[in-house]
C-alpha positions as CSV (number, residue, x, y, z in Angstrom):
1,X,0.0,0.0,0.0
2,X,1.4,3.4,-1.0
3,X,0.3,7.0,-0.5
4,X,1.5,9.9,-2.5
5,X,2.1,13.4,-1.0
6,X,2.8,16.3,-3.4
7,X,4.5,19.4,-2.0
8,X,2.6,22.4,-3.6
9,X,2.6,25.1,-1.0
10,X,5.4,27.4,-2.2
11,X,4.9,30.9,-3.5
12,X,7.1,30.5,-6.6
13,X,8.3,34.2,-6.4
14,X,10.8,33.8,-9.2
15,X,7.9,33.0,-11.7
16,X,6.9,36.7,-11.2
17,X,3.2,35.7,-11.5
18,X,-0.1,36.0,-9.6
19,X,-0.7,32.3,-10.5
20,X,0.7,29.7,-8.1
21,X,3.7,28.1,-9.6
22,X,2.3,24.6,-9.6
23,X,-0.6,25.8,-11.8
24,X,1.6,27.0,-14.6
25,X,1.0,24.8,-17.7
26,X,3.4,22.5,-19.5
27,X,2.3,20.6,-22.6
28,X,-1.4,21.1,-21.9
29,X,-1.4,20.2,-18.2
30,X,-0.5,22.2,-15.1
31,X,2.8,21.2,-13.4
32,X,1.0,19.6,-10.4
33,X,-1.3,17.6,-12.8
34,X,1.8,16.3,-14.5
35,X,3.2,15.1,-11.2
36,X,-0.1,13.4,-10.4
37,X,-0.1,11.8,-13.9
38,X,3.4,10.4,-13.3
39,X,2.3,8.3,-10.4
40,X,-1.0,6.9,-11.8
41,X,0.6,3.5,-12.6
42,X,1.4,3.1,-8.9
43,X,-2.4,3.1,-8.1
44,X,-1.8,4.9,-4.8
45,X,-4.4,4.3,-2.1
46,X,-4.3,8.0,-1.1
47,X,-3.2,11.2,-2.8
48,X,-2.5,14.2,-0.6
49,X,-1.6,17.7,-1.9
50,X,0.1,20.0,0.6
51,X,-1.0,23.5,-0.2
52,X,-0.2,26.9,1.2
53,X,0.2,30.0,-1.0
54,X,-3.2,30.5,-2.8
55,X,-4.2,27.0,-1.7
56,X,-7.8,27.6,-2.5
57,X,-6.9,28.4,-6.1
58,X,-4.9,25.2,-6.3
59,X,-7.8,23.2,-4.9
60,X,-10.3,24.7,-7.4
61,X,-7.9,23.9,-10.3
62,X,-7.8,20.2,-9.3
63,X,-11.6,19.7,-8.6
64,X,-11.8,17.5,-11.8
65,X,-9.5,14.9,-10.3
66,X,-11.2,12.5,-7.9
67,X,-10.0,11.3,-4.5
68,X,-7.5,14.1,-3.8
69,X,-7.0,15.2,-0.2
70,X,-5.7,18.7,0.5
71,X,-3.5,19.4,3.5
72,X,-2.8,23.0,4.5
73,X,0.7,24.3,5.4
74,X,0.0,27.8,6.7
75,X,3.6,28.8,7.0
76,X,6.2,27.6,4.5
77,X,9.1,26.5,6.7
78,X,10.7,23.9,4.5
79,X,10.1,20.4,3.1
80,X,10.3,18.8,6.5
81,X,7.7,21.1,7.9
82,X,5.5,20.4,4.9
83,X,5.6,16.7,5.5
84,X,5.0,17.2,9.2
85,X,1.5,18.5,8.3
86,X,0.7,14.9,7.2
87,X,0.9,13.5,10.7
88,X,-2.7,14.0,11.7
89,X,-4.0,12.9,8.3
90,X,-2.0,9.6,8.2
91,X,-2.4,8.5,11.8
92,X,-3.7,5.1,10.8
93,X,-1.7,4.6,7.7
94,X,0.9,1.9,7.8
95,X,2.2,1.7,4.2
96,X,4.8,3.5,2.2
97,X,4.7,7.3,1.5
98,X,6.0,8.7,-1.8
99,X,6.9,12.3,-1.5
100,X,7.0,14.4,-4.8
101,X,7.4,18.0,-5.6
102,X,4.6,19.8,-7.5
103,X,7.2,21.7,-9.6
104,X,9.1,18.7,-10.9
105,X,6.9,17.7,-13.9
106,X,9.1,15.5,-16.1
107,X,9.3,12.3,-14.1
108,X,8.5,9.2,-16.0
109,X,6.2,6.6,-14.5
110,X,8.8,3.9,-14.9
111,X,11.2,5.9,-12.8
112,X,8.8,6.0,-9.9
113,X,7.9,2.4,-10.3
114,X,11.6,1.5,-10.1
115,X,12.0,3.7,-7.0
116,X,9.1,2.0,-5.3
117,X,10.3,-1.5,-6.3
118,X,13.8,-0.8,-4.9
119,X,12.3,0.5,-1.7
120,X,10.1,-2.5,-1.1
121,X,12.4,-5.2,-2.2
122,X,15.2,-3.9,0.1
123,X,12.9,-3.2,3.0
124,X,14.2,0.3,3.2
125,X,13.1,2.8,5.8
126,X,13.7,5.5,3.1
127,X,14.8,5.5,-0.6
128,X,16.0,8.6,-2.3
129,X,15.9,9.3,-6.0
130,X,19.3,10.7,-7.0
131,X,21.1,11.6,-10.2
132,X,24.6,12.1,-11.4
133,X,24.7,15.4,-13.2
134,X,27.5,17.3,-14.9
135,X,27.0,20.6,-13.0
136,X,25.5,19.9,-9.5
137,X,25.6,23.6,-8.4
138,X,22.4,24.5,-6.5
139,X,21.5,20.9,-5.6
140,X,21.8,19.1,-2.3
141,X,24.5,16.4,-2.5
142,X,23.9,12.7,-1.5
143,X,26.8,10.7,-0.1
144,X,26.6,6.9,-0.2
145,X,28.7,3.9,0.7
146,X,29.6,1.1,-1.9
147,X,26.1,-0.5,-1.5
148,X,24.3,2.8,-2.3
149,X,23.3,3.1,1.3
150,X,22.9,6.9,2.1
151,X,25.3,8.2,4.7
152,X,24.6,11.9,4.5
153,X,22.5,14.5,2.5
154,X,23.8,18.0,2.6
155,X,22.1,21.0,1.0
156,X,24.2,22.9,-1.5
157,X,24.4,26.1,0.6
158,X,25.6,24.0,3.5
159,X,28.3,22.1,1.6
160,X,32.0,22.7,2.2
161,X,34.3,22.9,-0.8
162,X,35.2,19.2,-0.7
163,X,31.5,18.1,-0.5
164,X,30.6,20.3,-3.5
165,X,32.8,18.1,-5.7
166,X,30.3,15.3,-5.4
167,X,28.1,15.1,-8.5
168,X,25.4,12.8,-7.0
169,X,22.5,15.1,-6.2
170,X,19.3,14.8,-4.4
171,X,16.3,14.8,-6.8
172,X,13.9,15.7,-4.0
173,X,11.9,12.6,-4.6
174,X,11.5,10.1,-1.6
175,X,9.9,6.9,-0.6
176,X,9.4,6.4,3.1
177,X,8.2,3.7,5.4
178,X,5.5,5.9,6.9
179,X,5.3,4.5,10.4
180,X,9.1,4.9,10.8
181,X,9.1,8.4,9.3
182,X,6.2,9.5,11.5
183,X,8.3,8.7,14.6
184,X,11.1,10.9,13.3
185,X,9.3,13.9,11.9
186,X,8.7,15.6,15.3
187,X,12.5,15.5,16.0
188,X,13.4,17.7,13.0
189,X,15.0,21.1,13.9
190,X,15.6,24.3,11.9
191,X,19.2,24.7,12.9
192,X,20.6,25.8,9.5
193,X,21.2,28.9,7.5
194,X,17.7,29.1,6.2
195,X,16.0,28.3,9.5
196,X,13.9,25.7,7.8
197,X,13.0,22.1,8.6
198,X,14.8,19.9,6.0
199,X,13.2,16.6,5.1
200,X,16.7,15.4,4.2
201,X,17.6,15.5,7.9
202,X,15.5,12.4,8.5
203,X,18.2,10.2,7.0
204,X,20.2,10.8,10.2
205,X,17.6,8.8,12.2
206,X,16.4,6.2,9.7
207,X,18.1,3.0,8.5
208,X,18.5,1.6,6.0
209,X,18.3,4.5,3.5
210,X,19.2,3.8,-0.1
211,X,19.9,6.0,-3.1
212,X,18.5,5.1,-6.6
213,X,20.0,7.0,-9.6
214,X,17.6,8.1,-12.3
215,X,18.7,7.1,-15.8
216,X,18.0,10.5,-17.3
217,X,18.8,13.3,-14.9
218,X,16.6,15.7,-16.9
219,X,13.6,14.0,-15.3
220,X,14.2,15.7,-12.0
221,X,14.4,19.2,-13.5
222,X,12.6,21.6,-11.3
223,X,10.7,24.7,-12.4
224,X,11.6,27.9,-10.5
225,X,11.3,30.6,-13.2
226,X,10.0,31.1,-16.7
227,X,13.3,30.1,-18.3
228,X,13.3,26.8,-16.6
229,X,9.6,26.4,-17.7
230,X,10.7,27.0,-21.3
231,X,13.6,24.5,-20.9
232,X,11.2,21.9,-19.5
233,X,8.9,22.5,-22.5
234,X,11.7,21.8,-24.9
235,X,12.5,18.5,-23.1
236,X,8.9,17.5,-23.1
237,X,8.4,18.4,-26.8
238,X,11.4,16.3,-27.7
239,X,9.9,13.3,-25.9
240,X,6.5,13.7,-27.4
241,X,7.8,14.1,-31.0
242,X,10.3,11.3,-30.7
243,X,7.4,9.0,-29.5
244,X,5.1,9.9,-32.4
245,X,7.8,9.7,-35.1
246,X,8.7,6.3,-33.8
247,X,5.0,5.4,-34.0
248,X,4.7,6.2,-37.7
249,X,4.0,10.0,-37.8
250,X,5.8,12.2,-40.3
251,X,6.9,15.7,-39.1
252,X,8.3,18.2,-41.5
253,X,10.5,20.6,-39.7
254,X,9.8,19.0,-36.3
255,X,11.5,21.9,-34.4
256,X,8.8,24.3,-35.5
257,X,5.9,22.0,-34.4
258,X,4.5,21.7,-30.9
259,X,2.2,18.9,-29.6
260,X,0.7,18.5,-26.2
261,X,1.0,15.0,-24.8
262,X,-2.8,15.0,-24.4
263,X,-3.0,14.7,-28.3
264,X,-3.7,11.4,-30.1
265,X,-2.3,10.8,-33.6
266,X,-3.2,7.8,-35.8
267,X,-1.0,6.1,-38.4
268,X,0.5,8.0,-41.3
269,X,-0.5,11.5,-40.2
270,X,1.7,14.1,-41.7
271,X,2.3,17.3,-39.7
272,X,3.7,20.3,-41.7
273,X,5.8,23.2,-40.3
274,X,4.5,25.7,-37.8
275,X,1.6,23.5,-36.7
276,X,0.5,23.3,-33.1
277,X,-1.8,20.6,-31.7
278,X,-3.2,21.2,-28.2
279,X,-5.5,19.9,-25.6
280,X,-7.8,16.9,-26.1
281,X,-7.2,16.6,-29.9
282,X,-7.3,13.5,-32.1
283,X,-6.1,13.3,-35.7
284,X,-7.2,10.4,-37.8
285,X,-5.1,8.2,-39.9
286,X,-3.7,9.6,-43.2
287,X,-4.5,13.2,-42.4
288,X,-2.2,16.0,-43.4
289,X,-2.1,19.0,-41.0
290,X,-0.5,22.3,-41.8
291,X,1.6,24.2,-42.5
292,X,0.6,27.1,-40.2
293,X,-2.2,25.4,-38.4
294,X,-3.6,25.4,-34.8
295,X,-5.9,22.6,-33.6
296,X,-7.1,22.6,-30.1
297,X,-9.6,20.3,-28.3
298,X,-10.9,19.0,-31.6
299,X,-11.4,15.6,-33.3
300,X,-10.5,15.1,-36.9
301,X,-11.3,12.0,-38.9
302,X,-9.2,10.0,-41.4
303,X,-7.6,11.6,-44.5
304,X,-8.5,15.2,-43.5
305,X,-6.4,18.0,-44.9
306,X,-6.0,21.3,-43.0
307,X,-4.0,24.2,-44.4
308,X,-3.2,27.5,-42.7
309,X,-6.3,27.2,-40.4
310,X,-7.5,27.3,-36.8
311,X,-9.8,24.6,-35.4
312,X,-10.9,24.8,-31.8
313,X,-13.5,22.7,-29.9
314,X,-14.9,21.2,-33.1
315,X,-15.2,18.0,-35.1
316,X,-14.2,17.3,-38.7
317,X,-15.2,14.0,-40.3
318,X,-13.3,11.8,-42.8
319,X,-11.9,13.2,-46.1
320,X,-12.7,16.8,-45.4
321,X,-10.6,19.7,-46.8
322,X,-10.2,22.7,-44.6
323,X,-8.5,26.0,-45.5
324,X,-6.5,27.9,-46.3
325,X,-7.4,30.5,-43.7
326,X,-10.5,28.8,-42.3
327,X,-11.6,29.2,-38.7
328,X,-13.8,26.5,-37.1
329,X,-14.8,27.1,-33.5
330,X,-17.4,26.6,-30.8
331,X,-18.6,23.1,-31.6
332,X,-18.5,23.3,-35.4
333,X,-19.4,19.8,-36.7
334,X,-18.2,19.1,-40.3
335,X,-19.5,15.9,-41.8
336,X,-17.8,13.6,-44.3
337,X,-16.2,14.9,-47.5
338,X,-16.9,18.6,-47.0
339,X,-14.9,21.5,-48.4
340,X,-14.4,24.5,-46.0
341,X,-12.3,26.9,-47.9
342,X,-10.6,30.3,-48.0
343,X,-11.5,32.8,-45.3
344,X,-14.5,30.9,-44.0
345,X,-15.6,31.0,-40.3
346,X,-17.9,28.4,-38.9
347,X,-19.2,28.7,-35.3
348,X,-21.6,26.3,-33.5
349,X,-22.9,24.9,-36.8
350,X,-23.3,21.5,-38.5
351,X,-22.4,21.1,-42.1
352,X,-23.8,18.0,-43.8
353,X,-21.7,15.6,-45.8
354,X,-20.4,16.6,-49.3
355,X,-21.3,20.2,-48.7
356,X,-19.1,23.1,-49.8
357,X,-18.4,26.4,-48.1
358,X,-15.6,27.4,-50.4
359,X,-14.8,31.0,-49.6
360,X,-15.5,34.3,-47.7
361,X,-18.4,33.1,-45.6
362,X,-19.6,33.1,-42.0
363,X,-21.9,30.4,-40.7
364,X,-23.0,30.8,-37.1
365,X,-25.7,28.7,-35.3
366,X,-26.6,27.0,-38.5
367,X,-27.6,23.5,-39.7
368,X,-26.8,22.6,-43.3
369,X,-28.0,19.4,-44.9
370,X,-26.1,17.3,-47.4
371,X,-24.6,18.5,-50.7
372,X,-25.3,22.1,-49.9
373,X,-23.3,24.7,-51.9
374,X,-22.7,27.9,-50.1
375,X,-21.8,30.8,-52.4
376,X,-19.0,33.3,-51.8
377,X,-19.8,35.9,-49.2
378,X,-22.8,34.0,-47.6
379,X,-23.6,35.2,-44.1
380,X,-25.9,33.9,-41.4
381,X,-27.0,36.9,-39.4
382,X,-27.6,35.0,-36.3
383,X,-27.6,37.7,-33.6
384,X,-30.5,40.2,-33.2
385,X,-28.6,42.2,-30.5
386,X,-30.1,40.2,-27.6
387,X,-30.3,36.5,-28.6
388,X,-28.7,34.1,-31.1
389,X,-31.0,32.4,-33.6
390,X,-30.7,29.4,-35.9
391,X,-30.5,29.1,-39.7
392,X,-31.5,25.8,-41.3
393,X,-30.6,25.0,-44.9
394,X,-31.9,21.8,-46.5
395,X,-30.2,19.2,-48.6
396,X,-28.8,20.2,-52.1
397,X,-29.6,23.9,-51.6
398,X,-27.5,26.5,-53.4
399,X,-26.9,30.0,-52.0
400,X,-25.8,32.7,-54.4
401,X,-22.9,35.0,-53.7
402,X,-23.3,37.7,-51.1
403,X,-26.5,36.1,-49.6
404,X,-27.6,37.0,-46.1
405,X,-29.9,34.8,-44.0
406,X,-31.5,36.7,-41.1
407,X,-32.2,34.1,-38.5
408,X,-34.4,32.5,-37.4
409,X,-35.0,31.3,-40.9
410,X,-35.4,27.9,-42.7
411,X,-34.6,27.0,-46.3
412,X,-36.0,23.7,-47.6
413,X,-34.4,21.1,-49.8
414,X,-33.3,21.9,-53.4
415,X,-33.7,25.7,-52.9
416,X,-31.8,28.2,-55.0
417,X,-31.0,31.6,-53.6
418,X,-30.3,34.4,-56.0
419,X,-27.0,36.3,-55.5
420,X,-27.2,39.3,-53.3
421,X,-30.4,38.2,-51.6
422,X,-31.3,39.1,-48.0
423,X,-33.6,36.3,-46.9
424,X,-35.8,37.0,-43.9
425,X,-38.6,34.4,-44.4
426,X,-38.7,30.7,-44.7
427,X,-38.3,29.2,-48.2
428,X,-40.1,26.0,-49.3
429,X,-38.5,23.0,-51.0
430,X,-37.5,23.5,-54.7
431,X,-38.1,27.2,-54.7
432,X,-36.0,30.1,-56.0
433,X,-35.6,32.9,-53.5
434,X,-34.9,36.4,-54.8
435,X,-34.7,39.0,-52.1
436,X,-33.3,42.1,-53.7
437,X,-34.5,45.2,-55.4
438,X,-34.9,45.0,-59.2
439,X,-32.0,46.4,-61.1
440,X,-32.6,49.9,-62.6
441,X,-30.4,51.6,-65.2
442,X,-30.6,55.4,-65.5
443,X,-28.7,56.4,-68.7
444,X,-26.6,59.6,-68.9
445,X,-26.4,59.7,-65.1
446,X,-22.9,61.2,-65.0
447,X,-23.9,63.9,-67.5
448,X,-27.0,64.8,-65.4
449,X,-24.9,65.1,-62.2
450,X,-22.3,67.3,-63.9
451,X,-25.1,69.6,-65.2
452,X,-26.7,69.8,-61.8
453,X,-23.4,70.7,-60.2
454,X,-22.7,73.5,-62.7
């Protein structure tokens, strides 16, 4: 049985932000959500988040995750003090406690699985995740014997010159036998330069304590400022893109592409330069996305092409062609084999299969049937200044260029709308709708105007 405690109480002053540090996003998730995600495979029996600075905001941001327990740390007096706050909450717990930091978002699940396995198989009182890094400046150093048994952990600021030559650093990730740790926590003191209670001091009282080196030291990279956040994003993007390219996805100029790890890509997708895929997005097999495209929280079917366009919170079915310069948003639902072309915006509308909206149009709050052809410059005037209203266009209807439909209005099937019409009334099946003034020609108009002026 294992419980997870995540330290998320710090102010994060170096982020220069009103947002708590652990709520800054990385690859589509907040930092603390990433930490929670990394330990899912351990199936912890309890998950506790230690909050302090703007703790209510952290709690509200995590309400969508079930079974979280929030523990308040009113004063931030160090990592040892944070874990001390767990004592009344884990009085009856007799398993192992995994302690993670809410600002260390790059841990792989298999790293934590290995840490927990080592801890259990060696019957350790504590197991510390460590790393051998080229430049250990700023990190606490871990000193071990030949069997990886920890003899001492010294914070960087407290290291003497000889100790600073040690390149094994403390990753700030621990697994403890909770009953043993609970006995030691009240004994911690703040007798150090920072006047803080260090969790690392418990190794003086626990035995055995073992170190486990992480294979990739970048996993324990912490986030303290915006530069480190950007660096972590680069690391995460490399991981994500390496995974998808190994899975059969083609990326043209991968360095210019960004993909959240909440995105799902199917076989033979091609992603062109300057394309960004975010949120809960799925791209179907054989689709070609970009260049210059943003897709967020949207689902695209197979063999879809999207060029220089933005799609958010929408669905696009199989074999559709989108763009260039199209904007689909607000639950747009494009059925199979549609063409949504140049400078078209579609909002909260359904477009039936094999329909074409080729250029320079706006469709809002509309339902289009199958095989509808929307002429250039067609507009649904869906807003009366107070409420939004719906436009319904039946199968095989054709709208002329520069048509305006003043909603609420319904056009039947096989309707033809003359160019330049402003349609304000329903149109029956098979009809021709002409809603414009008859053309008049006044000859010699220019001559008449000149004479009037003189």
